[in-house]
C-alpha positions as CSV (number, residue, x, y, z in Angstrom):
1,X,-54.6,-0.8,-4.5
2,X,-53.1,-0.6,-1.0
3,X,-51.3,-3.9,-1.5
4,X,-50.1,-2.9,-5.0
5,X,-48.5,0.3,-3.5
6,X,-46.9,-1.7,-0.7
7,X,-45.4,-4.2,-3.2
8,X,-44.2,-1.4,-5.5
9,X,-42.5,0.4,-2.6
10,X,-40.9,-2.9,-1.5
11,X,-39.6,-3.6,-5.0
12,X,-38.2,0.0,-5.3
13,X,-36.4,-0.3,-2.0
14,X,-34.9,-3.7,-3.0
15,X,-33.7,-2.2,-6.3
16,X,-31.9,0.7,-4.8
17,X,-30.5,-1.2,-1.8
18,X,-28.7,-4.1,-3.4
19,X,-25.3,-4.1,-5.1
20,X,-25.3,-5.8,-8.5
21,X,-22.7,-8.4,-9.4
22,X,-21.4,-6.2,-12.2
23,X,-20.1,-3.8,-9.5
24,X,-18.4,-6.6,-7.5
25,X,-16.7,-9.0,-10.0
26,X,-13.0,-8.3,-10.5
27,X,-11.3,-8.5,-13.9
28,X,-14.3,-8.3,-16.3
29,X,-14.1,-7.8,-20.0
30,X,-15.9,-4.4,-20.0
31,X,-17.6,-2.9,-23.0
32,X,-15.6,-0.5,-25.2
33,X,-12.4,-2.0,-23.8
34,X,-10.0,-4.5,-25.5
35,X,-11.1,-8.0,-24.7
36,X,-8.6,-10.4,-23.0
37,X,-9.5,-14.0,-23.2
38,X,-8.9,-16.2,-20.2
39,X,-6.3,-18.4,-21.9
40,X,-4.3,-15.6,-23.4
41,X,-0.7,-14.8,-22.3
42,X,-0.3,-11.3,-20.9
43,X,3.2,-9.9,-21.2
44,X,4.2,-7.5,-18.4
45,X,5.9,-4.3,-19.3
46,X,7.5,-3.8,-15.8
47,X,10.1,-1.1,-15.3
48,X,12.7,-2.1,-12.7
49,X,12.0,-0.3,-9.5
50,X,14.2,2.6,-8.5
51,X,14.9,3.3,-4.9
52,X,13.4,6.3,-3.2
53,X,13.4,8.1,0.1
54,X,12.2,6.0,3.1
55,X,12.7,2.7,1.3
56,X,14.5,0.1,3.4
57,X,17.0,-2.3,1.7
58,X,18.7,-5.4,3.1
59,X,22.4,-5.5,2.4
60,X,24.4,-8.6,3.2
61,X,28.2,-8.7,2.7
62,X,30.3,-11.9,3.0
63,X,34.0,-12.2,3.0
64,X,36.6,-14.9,3.9
65,X,37.0,-13.3,7.3
66,X,34.5,-13.7,10.0
67,X,35.8,-10.7,11.8
68,X,35.2,-8.6,8.7
69,X,31.7,-10.1,8.3
70,X,30.8,-9.1,11.8
71,X,32.1,-5.6,11.1
72,X,30.3,-5.1,7.8
73,X,26.9,-6.5,8.7
74,X,24.5,-5.0,11.2
75,X,23.8,-8.6,12.4
76,X,25.4,-11.9,11.5
77,X,23.4,-13.5,8.7
78,X,22.5,-16.5,10.8
79,X,20.7,-14.3,13.3
80,X,18.5,-12.6,10.7
81,X,14.8,-13.6,10.5
82,X,14.5,-16.4,8.0
83,X,11.6,-17.0,5.6
84,X,9.2,-14.9,3.7
85,X,5.6,-14.3,4.7
86,X,3.9,-11.1,5.6
87,X,3.1,-9.0,8.7
88,X,1.3,-5.9,9.8
89,X,3.4,-3.0,10.9
90,X,1.9,-3.3,14.4
91,X,3.6,-6.6,14.8
92,X,7.1,-5.2,14.1
93,X,9.1,-4.7,11.0
94,X,11.9,-7.3,10.7
95,X,14.1,-5.0,8.5
96,X,13.6,-1.8,10.4
97,X,16.5,-2.7,12.7
98,X,18.6,-4.9,10.4
99,X,18.1,-3.0,7.1
100,X,19.2,0.4,5.8
101,X,16.7,3.2,5.4
102,X,17.3,5.7,2.6
103,X,17.4,9.2,4.0
104,X,16.2,12.5,2.5
105,X,19.6,12.9,0.7
106,X,19.2,9.5,-0.9
107,X,22.0,7.9,1.2
108,X,22.4,4.8,3.2
109,X,25.1,4.6,5.9
110,X,27.0,1.3,5.8
111,X,29.5,0.1,8.5
112,X,33.1,0.8,7.5
113,X,32.1,1.9,4.1
114,X,30.1,5.0,5.2
115,X,27.5,6.9,3.1
116,X,26.5,5.5,-0.3
117,X,24.2,7.3,-2.8
118,X,21.4,4.9,-3.8
119,X,18.5,7.2,-4.6
120,X,16.9,6.5,-8.0
121,X,19.1,3.4,-8.5
122,X,17.9,-0.1,-9.2
123,X,18.9,-2.9,-6.9
124,X,21.6,-4.0,-9.3
125,X,23.0,-0.5,-9.6
126,X,23.0,-0.2,-5.8
127,X,24.9,-3.4,-5.5
128,X,27.5,-2.1,-8.0
129,X,27.9,1.1,-6.0
130,X,28.4,-0.8,-2.8
131,X,31.0,-3.1,-4.4
132,X,32.9,-0.1,-5.7
133,X,33.1,1.3,-2.2
134,X,34.1,-2.0,-0.6
135,X,37.0,-2.4,-3.0
136,X,38.6,0.7,-1.3
137,X,38.7,-1.3,2.0
138,X,39.0,-4.9,1.0
139,X,42.1,-5.8,-1.1
140,X,40.9,-9.2,-2.1
141,X,38.0,-9.5,-4.6
142,X,36.8,-12.5,-2.8
143,X,33.6,-11.1,-1.2
144,X,29.9,-11.4,-2.0
145,X,27.3,-8.6,-1.8
146,X,23.5,-9.2,-1.9
147,X,21.0,-6.3,-2.0
148,X,17.3,-6.8,-1.7
149,X,14.3,-4.7,-0.9
150,X,13.4,-5.0,2.8
151,X,9.9,-6.1,1.9
152,X,7.1,-4.1,0.3
153,X,5.4,-1.7,2.7
154,X,1.9,-0.4,1.8
155,X,-1.3,0.8,3.4
156,X,-4.9,-0.2,2.8
157,X,-7.7,2.1,4.0
158,X,-11.4,2.8,3.6
159,X,-13.8,0.0,2.6
160,X,-11.4,-2.9,3.3
161,X,-12.2,-5.6,5.8
162,X,-8.8,-5.3,7.6
163,X,-7.4,-1.8,7.1
164,X,-3.8,-1.1,8.2
165,X,-0.1,-0.8,7.3
166,X,1.5,-4.0,6.0
167,X,4.9,-5.4,5.3
168,X,5.1,-8.2,2.7
169,X,8.5,-9.9,2.5
170,X,8.7,-10.4,-1.2
171,X,9.9,-8.4,-4.2
172,X,6.7,-8.2,-6.3
173,X,3.0,-8.1,-5.4
174,X,-0.1,-7.3,-7.4
175,X,-2.8,-4.9,-6.2
176,X,-5.2,-7.9,-5.9
177,X,-2.8,-9.7,-3.6
178,X,-2.4,-6.5,-1.5
179,X,-6.2,-6.1,-1.2
180,X,-6.5,-9.8,-0.3
181,X,-3.9,-9.4,2.3
182,X,-6.1,-6.7,3.9
183,X,-9.1,-9.1,4.0
184,X,-10.6,-8.1,0.6
185,X,-12.9,-5.1,-0.1
186,X,-16.3,-4.7,1.5
187,X,-19.3,-5.1,-0.7
188,X,-19.9,-1.3,-0.6
189,X,-16.5,-0.4,-1.9
190,X,-16.2,1.4,-5.2
191,X,-14.1,-1.2,-7.1
192,X,-14.1,0.8,-10.3
193,X,-12.6,3.9,-8.5
194,X,-9.9,2.7,-6.2
195,X,-7.5,5.6,-5.3
196,X,-3.9,4.6,-5.5
197,X,-1.5,7.1,-3.9
198,X,2.1,6.5,-5.2
199,X,5.4,8.1,-4.4
200,X,7.7,9.3,-7.2
201,X,11.2,10.9,-7.0
202,X,9.6,14.2,-7.7
203,X,6.7,13.8,-5.2
204,X,3.3,12.1,-4.9
205,X,0.7,11.3,-7.5
206,X,-2.9,10.1,-7.1
207,X,-4.2,7.5,-9.6
208,X,-7.7,6.1,-10.2
209,X,-7.7,2.3,-10.7
210,X,-10.6,0.2,-12.0
211,X,-10.4,-3.3,-10.5
212,X,-13.4,-4.4,-12.5
213,X,-11.5,-3.9,-15.8
214,X,-9.4,-6.9,-17.0
215,X,-7.1,-4.5,-18.8
216,X,-5.6,-3.4,-15.5
217,X,-3.0,-6.1,-16.1
218,X,-1.5,-3.9,-18.8
219,X,-1.2,-0.8,-16.5
220,X,1.6,0.3,-14.2
221,X,-0.7,-0.2,-11.3
222,X,-1.2,-3.9,-11.5
223,X,1.9,-4.4,-9.4
224,X,2.1,-2.2,-6.3
225,X,5.3,-0.5,-5.2
226,X,6.8,0.2,-1.8
227,X,5.0,2.9,0.2
228,X,1.8,2.7,-2.0
229,X,-1.4,3.7,-0.3
230,X,-4.7,2.0,-1.4
231,X,-7.9,3.8,-0.5
232,X,-11.3,2.3,-1.3
233,X,-14.2,4.8,-1.3
234,X,-17.7,3.7,-0.2
235,X,-20.7,3.6,-2.6
236,X,-23.7,5.9,-2.1
237,X,-25.5,2.9,-0.7
238,X,-23.5,3.4,2.5
239,X,-25.3,6.7,3.0
240,X,-28.7,5.0,2.7
241,X,-27.7,2.4,5.2
242,X,-29.2,-0.4,3.2
243,X,-28.1,-4.0,3.3
244,X,-25.4,-5.5,1.2
245,X,-27.7,-8.2,-0.4
246,X,-31.4,-9.1,-0.8
247,X,-31.6,-10.9,2.5
248,X,-30.1,-8.0,4.5
249,X,-32.3,-5.5,2.6
250,X,-35.4,-7.5,3.4
251,X,-34.5,-7.8,7.0
252,X,-33.9,-4.1,7.2
253,X,-37.2,-3.3,5.4
254,X,-39.1,-5.6,7.8
255,X,-37.4,-4.1,10.8
256,X,-38.3,-0.6,9.6
257,X,-41.9,-1.4,8.9
258,X,-42.2,-3.1,12.4
259,X,-40.7,0.0,14.1
260,X,-43.0,2.3,12.2
261,X,-46.0,0.2,13.1
262,X,-45.1,0.3,16.8
263,X,-44.7,4.1,16.7
264,X,-48.0,4.5,15.0
265,X,-49.7,2.2,17.5
266,X,-48.3,4.3,20.4
267,X,-49.3,7.6,18.8
268,X,-52.9,6.5,17.9
269,X,-53.7,5.1,21.3
């Protein structure tokens, strides 16, 4: 009977201290949700991003005059950092010095041109607004304007392996790419209750995102936006302090039993 009780206790501890695969596997076809087969084509319903306060945009203007180019651009294009890639904020932000940050009034301040209203505009609409202002100073129509986002800035916090603020030099990024860039989630992260903090023109909203559900690809949260904050909460198992798998749980259990035996041995002497 003593051994049966010991085995039962051991089995109970294992059952409550291990995280099942169902709570770890991304993009599952969950019950009571529309099924998405692995070979089906998923059409994205992506709304074009509209610029907001604190966004940074990269504006390059080219004319036939090198003197005019030097005047209109913060830095000559050949001196800009080339290539894509990604970096953490701690390593510096390439566009912080060369790009244009949208202020509280929704304006950017361009050399020669002055202030241009860009808040709530798409990149295409922003380009048109800049071109319209340039035509007031440049008689010839022979100039080129390119407007791009100065990368996607976001934060990953909580149960991620490498929390921090990141800058990714591309125009579009999924939430899975963002999490992978932060080293992926810890085993103890609540993958079905990720908190996504997103900025809107009117303010900030908090959204719950289920990474286990394959239907996330149909939601507005599949692609992250500039200034998104991703927070992964811990499971209750973190409070227990149990291992992340059977091997760790077994090691923890044996260590606990050994410690308890040593304490009893000292007390009963």
